[in-house]
C-alpha positions as CSV (number, residue, x, y, z in Angstrom):
1,M,120.6,83.0,68.1
2,H,118.9,86.0,66.5
3,M,115.5,84.6,67.5
4,R,116.5,84.2,71.1
5,C,117.9,87.7,71.5
6,R,114.8,89.3,69.9
7,L,112.4,87.3,71.9
8,F,113.8,87.2,75.4
9,A,114.5,90.9,75.7
10,L,110.9,90.8,77.0
11,S,111.8,89.6,80.5
12,V,109.9,91.9,82.9
13,L,112.5,93.7,85.1
14,L,110.3,96.2,86.8
15,A,109.8,96.6,90.6
16,L,106.3,95.9,91.9
17,S,104.7,98.4,94.3
18,I,101.8,97.8,96.5
19,G,99.9,101.0,96.6
20,Y,97.6,101.8,93.7
21,C,94.7,100.7,95.8
22,L,94.5,102.3,99.3
23,A,94.4,99.9,102.2
24,E,91.2,99.4,104.0
25,Q,91.3,97.0,107.0
26,P,88.4,95.5,108.9
27,P,88.8,94.6,112.6
28,G,91.2,91.8,113.0
29,D,88.5,89.4,114.2
30,V,86.1,90.0,111.3
31,S,86.8,89.2,107.6
32,S,85.9,91.9,105.2
33,H,84.8,89.1,102.8
34,T,82.3,87.7,105.3
35,A,78.8,88.9,104.5
36,V,76.8,90.4,107.3
37,R,73.4,88.7,107.5
38,G,70.1,90.5,107.8
39,Q,69.7,89.6,111.4
40,D,73.3,90.7,112.2
41,V,72.6,94.1,110.6
42,S,69.6,94.5,112.9
43,Q,71.8,93.6,115.9
44,L,74.6,95.9,114.7
45,L,72.1,98.8,114.3
46,R,70.9,98.4,117.9
47,K,74.4,98.3,119.2
48,A,75.6,101.1,116.9
49,T,72.7,103.3,118.0
50,A,73.7,102.7,121.6
51,G,77.2,103.9,120.9
52,D,79.1,100.7,120.3
53,T,82.0,101.9,118.1
54,R,82.8,98.4,116.8
55,A,79.2,98.0,115.6
56,Q,79.3,101.5,114.1
57,F,82.4,100.6,112.1
58,L,81.0,97.2,111.0
59,L,77.7,98.9,109.9
60,G,79.7,101.5,108.0
61,R,81.7,98.7,106.4
62,A,78.6,96.8,105.4
63,Y,77.1,99.9,103.7
64,E,80.4,100.7,102.0
65,T,80.9,97.3,100.5
66,G,77.2,96.3,100.0
67,N,78.2,93.1,101.9
68,G,75.2,92.4,104.1
69,A,73.4,95.8,103.5
70,P,72.5,97.8,100.4
71,Q,75.5,99.7,99.2
72,D,75.2,103.2,100.4
73,Y,78.3,105.4,100.7
74,S,76.4,108.2,102.5
75,E,75.3,105.7,105.2
76,A,78.8,104.3,105.3
77,A,80.3,107.7,105.9
78,R,77.6,108.5,108.5
79,W,78.5,105.4,110.6
80,Y,82.2,105.7,110.1
81,L,81.9,109.3,111.4
82,E,80.1,108.2,114.5
83,A,82.8,105.7,115.3
84,A,85.6,108.0,114.2
85,N,84.5,110.8,116.5
86,R,84.7,108.3,119.3
87,G,88.3,107.4,118.4
88,R,87.9,104.1,116.5
89,P,91.0,104.0,114.3
90,E,89.6,101.6,111.7
91,A,86.7,104.0,111.1
92,Q,89.0,107.1,111.0
93,N,91.1,105.3,108.4
94,N,88.1,104.3,106.2
95,L,86.4,107.7,106.5
96,G,89.7,109.3,105.3
97,L,89.6,107.0,102.3
98,L,86.0,108.0,101.5
99,Y,87.2,111.6,101.4
100,T,90.0,110.7,99.0
101,R,87.5,109.0,96.7
102,G,84.5,111.3,97.1
103,R,82.2,108.5,98.1
104,G,79.3,109.5,100.2
105,V,81.1,112.8,100.9
106,E,82.6,115.5,98.8
107,T,86.2,114.9,97.9
108,D,88.4,116.7,100.4
109,Y,92.0,115.7,100.8
110,Q,92.6,118.0,103.7
111,R,89.9,116.1,105.7
112,A,91.2,112.8,104.4
113,V,94.7,113.5,105.8
114,S,93.2,114.8,109.0
115,W,91.3,111.5,109.6
116,L,94.2,109.4,108.6
117,L,96.5,111.2,111.0
118,R,94.0,110.7,113.8
119,A,94.2,106.9,113.1
120,A,98.0,107.0,112.6
121,V,98.8,108.6,116.0
122,Q,97.1,105.6,117.5
123,K,99.7,103.5,115.7
124,Y,97.2,102.1,113.3
125,A,99.4,100.7,110.6
126,P,97.0,100.8,107.6
127,A,96.5,104.5,108.2
128,E,100.3,105.0,108.4
129,F,100.6,103.1,105.1
130,N,97.8,105.2,103.4
131,L,99.6,108.4,104.4
132,G,102.7,107.0,102.8
133,L,100.7,106.4,99.6
134,L,99.2,109.9,99.6
135,Y,102.7,111.5,99.9
136,S,104.3,109.0,97.5
137,Q,101.8,109.6,94.7
138,G,101.0,113.2,95.4
139,I,97.3,112.5,95.8
140,G,95.6,115.8,96.6
141,G,99.0,117.7,96.8
142,R,102.6,117.5,95.9
143,I,104.8,114.4,96.0
144,D,106.9,114.4,99.2
145,E,109.1,111.2,99.2
146,A,110.8,112.0,102.5
147,E,107.4,112.2,104.2
148,A,106.2,109.1,102.4
149,L,109.3,107.3,103.6
150,H,108.6,108.4,107.1
151,W,105.1,106.9,107.1
152,Y,106.1,103.7,105.3
153,R,108.8,103.2,108.0
154,L,106.3,103.6,110.8
155,A,103.8,101.2,109.2
156,S,106.6,98.8,108.5
157,E,107.8,98.8,112.1
158,H,104.2,98.0,113.1
159,G,104.3,94.9,110.9
160,Y,102.3,96.0,107.8
161,A,103.6,93.9,104.9
162,A,102.6,96.3,102.1
163,A,104.5,99.1,103.8
164,Q,107.5,96.9,104.3
165,N,107.5,96.2,100.6
166,N,107.2,99.9,99.6
167,L,109.9,100.9,102.2
168,G,112.2,98.4,100.5
169,L,111.5,100.0,97.1
170,F,112.2,103.5,98.4
171,L,115.4,102.4,100.0
172,R,116.6,100.5,96.9
173,Q,115.8,103.3,94.6
174,G,117.1,106.1,96.9
175,R,113.7,107.8,97.2
176,G,113.4,110.1,100.2
177,A,116.8,108.9,101.5
178,P,120.2,107.7,100.0
179,P,120.0,104.2,98.4
180,D,120.6,101.4,100.9
181,C,120.4,97.9,99.3
182,G,121.1,96.1,102.5
183,Q,118.1,97.7,104.3
184,A,116.0,97.3,101.1
185,L,116.6,93.5,101.2
186,K,115.9,93.4,104.9
187,W,112.4,94.9,104.4
188,F,111.6,92.8,101.3
189,H,112.5,89.7,103.4
190,R,110.2,90.9,106.2
191,A,107.3,91.5,103.8
192,A,107.9,88.2,102.1
193,K,107.9,86.4,105.5
194,N,104.5,88.1,106.2
195,G,103.2,86.5,103.0
196,L,103.4,89.3,100.5
197,A,104.0,87.8,97.0
198,E,105.0,91.1,95.5
199,A,107.9,91.3,98.0
200,E,109.0,87.8,96.9
201,Y,109.1,89.1,93.3
202,N,111.1,92.2,94.4
203,L,113.6,89.9,96.1
204,G,113.9,88.1,92.8
205,I,114.6,91.3,91.0
206,S,117.1,92.4,93.6
207,Y,119.1,89.2,93.5
208,E,119.0,89.1,89.7
209,N,120.3,92.6,89.4
210,G,122.8,92.2,92.2
211,C,121.5,94.8,94.7
212,G,124.6,95.9,96.5
213,R,126.5,92.8,95.4
214,G,127.0,90.5,92.4
215,A,124.1,88.9,90.7
216,D,122.8,85.7,92.4
217,Y,120.7,83.9,89.8
218,R,119.9,80.9,92.1
219,S,118.4,83.1,94.8
220,A,116.6,85.1,92.1
221,L,115.1,81.9,90.7
222,E,114.0,80.8,94.1
223,W,112.2,84.0,94.9
224,Y,110.7,84.2,91.4
225,R,109.3,80.7,91.8
226,K,107.7,81.5,95.2
227,A,106.1,84.7,93.8
228,A,104.9,82.9,90.6
229,E,103.4,80.1,92.7
230,H,101.6,82.8,94.7
231,G,100.1,84.4,91.6
232,V,102.5,87.2,90.4
233,P,102.5,87.0,86.6
234,E,105.7,89.0,86.2
235,A,107.5,86.5,88.3
236,A,106.2,83.6,86.2
237,N,107.4,85.4,83.0
238,N,110.8,85.9,84.5
239,L,111.0,82.3,85.6
240,G,110.3,81.3,82.0
241,Y,113.1,83.6,80.9
242,F,115.5,82.0,83.4
243,Y,114.6,78.5,82.1
244,R,114.9,79.5,78.5
245,E,118.3,81.1,79.1
246,G,119.6,78.7,81.7
247,K,120.2,81.3,84.3
248,G,120.6,79.7,87.7
249,V,119.1,76.5,86.4
250,P,119.7,74.0,83.5
251,A,118.0,75.3,80.4
252,S,114.6,73.8,79.7
253,D,112.3,75.0,76.9
254,A,109.4,72.9,78.2
255,E,109.7,74.6,81.6
256,A,110.0,78.0,80.0
257,V,106.8,77.4,78.1
258,K,105.1,76.3,81.3
259,W,105.8,79.5,83.1
260,F,105.2,81.8,80.0
261,Q,101.9,80.1,79.7
262,Q,101.0,80.7,83.3
263,A,101.8,84.4,83.0
264,A,100.1,84.7,79.6
265,E,96.9,83.3,81.0
266,Q,97.1,86.0,83.7
267,D,97.1,88.5,80.8
268,L,100.7,89.8,81.0
269,P,101.6,91.1,77.5
270,A,105.3,90.3,77.8
271,A,104.5,86.7,78.6
272,Q,101.9,86.5,75.8
273,A,104.5,87.8,73.3
274,N,107.1,85.3,74.6
275,L,104.7,82.4,74.4
276,G,103.7,83.5,70.9
277,V,107.3,83.4,69.7
278,M,107.8,80.0,71.3
279,Y,104.8,78.6,69.3
280,L,106.0,80.5,66.2
281,H,109.4,78.7,66.2
282,G,108.3,75.4,67.8
283,V,110.5,75.9,70.8
284,G,109.3,73.7,73.7
285,V,106.0,73.2,72.0
286,P,104.9,71.9,68.6
287,Q,105.1,74.7,66.0
288,D,101.7,76.3,65.6
289,A,101.5,79.6,63.7
290,T,97.7,80.2,64.4
291,T,98.3,79.9,68.2
292,A,101.4,82.0,68.0
293,Y,99.6,84.8,66.2
294,M,96.7,84.6,68.7
295,W,99.1,85.2,71.6
296,L,101.0,88.0,69.7
297,V,97.6,89.7,69.0
298,L,96.7,89.5,72.7
299,A,100.1,91.0,73.6
300,G,99.0,94.3,72.2
301,N,101.8,96.7,71.2
302,T,104.5,94.2,72.3
303,G,103.1,91.6,69.9
304,K,102.5,94.2,67.1
305,T,106.3,94.8,67.0
306,V,106.9,91.1,66.4
307,L,104.1,90.7,63.9
308,S,105.3,93.8,61.9
309,A,108.8,92.3,61.7
310,L,107.4,89.1,60.4
311,H,105.2,90.8,57.7
312,V,102.3,88.5,58.4
313,P,99.5,88.8,55.8
314,I,96.2,90.2,57.1
315,E,94.3,87.1,56.0
316,K,96.6,84.9,58.1
317,L,95.9,87.0,61.2
318,M,92.1,86.8,60.9
319,P,91.7,83.4,62.6
320,A,94.1,84.5,65.3
321,R,92.1,87.7,65.9
322,R,88.9,85.7,66.3
323,N,90.6,83.3,68.7
324,A,91.9,86.3,70.6
325,Q,88.4,87.8,70.9
326,V,87.2,84.5,72.3
327,W,90.0,84.4,74.8
328,Q,89.4,88.0,75.9
329,A,85.7,87.3,76.4
330,Q,86.6,84.4,78.7
331,H,89.3,86.2,80.6
332,R,88.5,89.9,80.7
333,T,85.6,92.0,81.9
334,Q,83.2,93.6,79.4
335,S,85.2,96.8,79.6
336,G,88.2,94.9,78.1
337,E,90.2,95.4,81.3
338,A,92.0,92.5,83.1
339,R,90.0,91.1,86.0
340,A,90.8,92.4,89.4
341,G,93.7,90.4,90.9
342,D,95.0,89.3,87.5
343,S,98.0,91.7,87.7
344,V,99.7,94.0,90.1
345,P,100.6,97.7,89.4
346,L,104.1,98.4,88.4
347,L,106.3,101.2,89.9
348,R,108.7,102.2,87.1
């Protein structure tokens, strides 16, 4: 019993927020991941020079991303400005974002907001969402949660899933308005229906904690499973916790290990620590101290707490540290950071 209590306090119970990367949207008929070929760039340049705003935007996008043209933020800003001055909302949005980042232009939050507002008054949802982010995080000024809520609501009503998720968070937490769990669930459901995995996770959190009602572990389990299958590591970790504890489902150590493993491979420290303790005690897997220590080392400060309590001799940790270095080399960038897309920012 003592082992279970110590280990599974590591369930991740934090709400996920979309928003630490500002939204940049290409035109609906062109994927931002589709490279612009050399011949296409020449055609775009001719059309852009003739005043075609769509071509101007796409040319700016190609220069910004380096996808089909040499990456050149100054050229991106030049072509975005051409299209933005002619009222193209996608260009106004992306030019505003360049001003927030100081790419190709001097950082200027006042101009950033001005361009985002020009796109937002055209009911361009990504710009409405980005204004919500600026006010929510106080980028370039003070935090104004009421104003952030206003822009998130507008973008949500225009069908933007990330805004629907963040609106749900604001309403659940009482930010910018009194708490309203019913409305929070409504917007999480809309975002989840629009395919946003983080909203599925937030539904899991809401049903587990009993947002406005009693806890509903079966519904929480269902939403955690969907989010985990769509790549959210926090959801996979919590699914492992549910299987270990038998919450909303018959207890299964093997299933718990499966989901802890999935989240640990996505570089989530809580899951790495949970998986390490499962190996340490041979719960759901054969007992393997070396593998256990490797996962606890990878878990960082979370794992250090467990290792300190175990008083593991340094010489026993050396093989685990070498294994951890190999794992990091295979799963992380040279800077030691998790690869993009391996995790989603947390809003505490």
